[in-house]
C-alpha positions in Angstrom: 0.0 -16.6 -11.0 2.2 -16.5 -13.4 2.3 -12.7 -13.8 2.9 -12.4 -10.2 5.5 -14.6 -10.5 7.1 -12.7 -13.4 6.9 -9.0 -11.5 8.0 -10.7 -8.3 11.0 -11.8 -10.2 11.3 -8.7 -12.4 11.0 -6.4 -9.1 14.1 -8.7 -7.7 16.2 -8.1 -10.4 15.7 -4.5 -10.9 16.7 -3.6 -7.2 19.6 -5.6 -7.8 20.5 -3.4 -10.6 19.7 -0.5 -8.4 21.8 -1.8 -5.7 24.9 -2.2 -8.3 24.6 1.1 -9.4 23.9 2.3 -6.0 27.2 0.5 -4.9 29.3 2.6 -7.3 28.2 6.1 -6.0 30.4 7.8 -3.2 29.5 10.8 -1.4 33.2 12.1 -1.5 36.5 11.4 -1.4 37.2 10.4 2.5 33.6 9.1 3.3 31.7 6.4 2.2 27.9 6.0 2.5 28.0 3.7 5.7 30.3 6.2 7.3 28.0 9.3 5.7 24.8 8.0 7.7 26.5 6.9 10.8 27.7 10.9 10.7 24.5 11.7 9.5 22.7 10.0 12.3 25.5 11.3 15.0 25.1 14.7 13.9 20.8 14.5 14.6 21.6 12.9 17.6 20.6 9.7 17.6 17.2 10.6 14.9 17.2 9.1 11.6 18.5 11.7 8.7 15.5 10.9 6.6 13.0 12.0 9.2 10.5 14.9 8.6 12.6 18.2 8.5 15.7 16.3 8.9 17.5 16.8 5.1 17.3 20.7 5.1 19.2 22.8 3.1 21.9 23.6 5.7 23.2 21.1 8.5 22.1 22.0 12.3 24.0 24.1 14.2 27.2 22.4 16.4 25.6 23.5 19.4 22.4 21.6 19.4 24.6 18.3 19.5 25.4 17.3 23.1 26.2 14.3 21.9 24.9 10.5 21.2 25.2 7.3 22.1 26.9 4.9 20.4 23.7 1.8 21.1 21.3 4.5 20.0 23.1 5.1 16.8 23.0 1.7 16.4 19.5 1.1 17.0 18.6 4.1 15.0 20.9 2.0 11.9 19.9 -1.5 12.7 23.5 -2.4 13.3 25.2 -3.7 16.2 27.1 -1.8 19.0 30.5 -3.8 17.6 30.2 -2.9 14.5 29.2 0.3 14.3 32.1 0.7 17.2 34.7 0.1 14.5 33.0 2.3 12.0 33.3 4.9 14.3 36.3 4.2 15.9 38.1 4.8 12.5 36.2 8.0 11.9 37.6 8.9 15.4 41.1 8.1 13.9 40.4 10.4 10.7 38.9 13.2 12.7 35.4 13.3 11.9 34.1 12.2 15.1 34.9 12.6 19.1 34.1 10.7 21.9 32.8 13.0 24.8 32.3 11.7 28.6 28.7 11.0 29.7 27.3 13.0 31.8 25.6 10.2 34.0 27.3 6.4 33.1 31.3 7.3 33.7 31.9 4.1 31.3 30.2 5.4 28.4 30.8 8.0 26.2 29.0 10.4 24.2 29.4 10.9 20.0 29.9 13.9 18.1 30.9 15.2 14.8 33.9 17.6 14.8 34.3 20.5 12.5 36.0 18.3 10.3 33.7 16.0 10.1 30.9 18.8 9.7 32.6 20.2 6.6 32.8 16.5 5.3 29.2 16.3 5.7 28.8 19.4 3.9 30.9 18.4 1.2 28.8 15.1 0.8 25.9 16.5 0.8 26.6 19.0 -1.8 28.2 16.1 -3.7 25.1 13.7 -3.4 22.3 16.3 -3.9 24.2 17.5 -7.3 24.9 14.1 -8.4 21.3 13.0 -7.7 19.7 15.8 -9.6 21.2 15.4 -12.2 20.1 11.7 -12.5 16.7 12.3 -11.5 16.2 15.3 -13.8 15.7 13.0 -16.7 12.2 11.5 -14.3 10.6 14.7 -14.6 9.1 16.3 -11.3 5.7 14.3 -11.3 7.3 10.9 -12.0 9.5 11.7 -8.9 7.2 12.8 -6.8 5.2 9.5 -6.8 8.4 7.3 -7.6 9.4 8.6 -4.1 6.2 8.0 -2.4 6.2 4.6 -4.0 9.5 4.0 -3.0 9.0 5.2 0.8 5.5 2.7 0.9 7.7 -0.3 -0.3 10.5 0.1 2.3 7.7 0.6 5.0 6.4 -3.1 3.7 9.8 -4.7 3.2 10.5 -3.5 6.5 7.3 -5.0 8.2 8.0 -8.2 5.7 11.8 -8.5 6.9 10.3 -8.5 10.9 10.3 -12.4 11.9 10.8 -13.4 8.3 10.7 -17.3 8.1 13.2 -17.7 5.6 15.8 -16.4 7.6 15.7 -19.3 9.8 16.1 -21.9 6.8 12.0 -22.3 6.4 10.1 -21.2 3.3 8.3 -18.0 3.2 5.4 -18.9 1.3 
């Protein structure tokens, strides 16, 4: 039992170190990680960018993006529409996102990444890729493959555990 407790605490503390280190990583000047992620979801038509085949070497062509609704983006990102709306409005003011009329709902709009937004995404992807490749090179290819597989599994388990977590209600988890 003690070993399980110490492993659980070690995991918690290590993840906190990762969070602090990750907070210092920015995709590029002019875009935060949350803006980068939002632009990616909009660019990929409301699909999470980490899905199969979506992190290819180049961005999809502009003609493939017909636009995506704010509520679709919010659902994919696990955020509320009002919180996401503020971020999108800021990115729209910066010229990275445009709102298009919805083809069937006059009250709604579709979001699409502008040319300036695409250029920013290209630069941010290059920066993140270069920085992370330098950091991860010290791990070795086999260790990286194992780490990525384990992190994917851990993320799945954490997402499953977070659904209906009684600790959110103030109750004891265990």
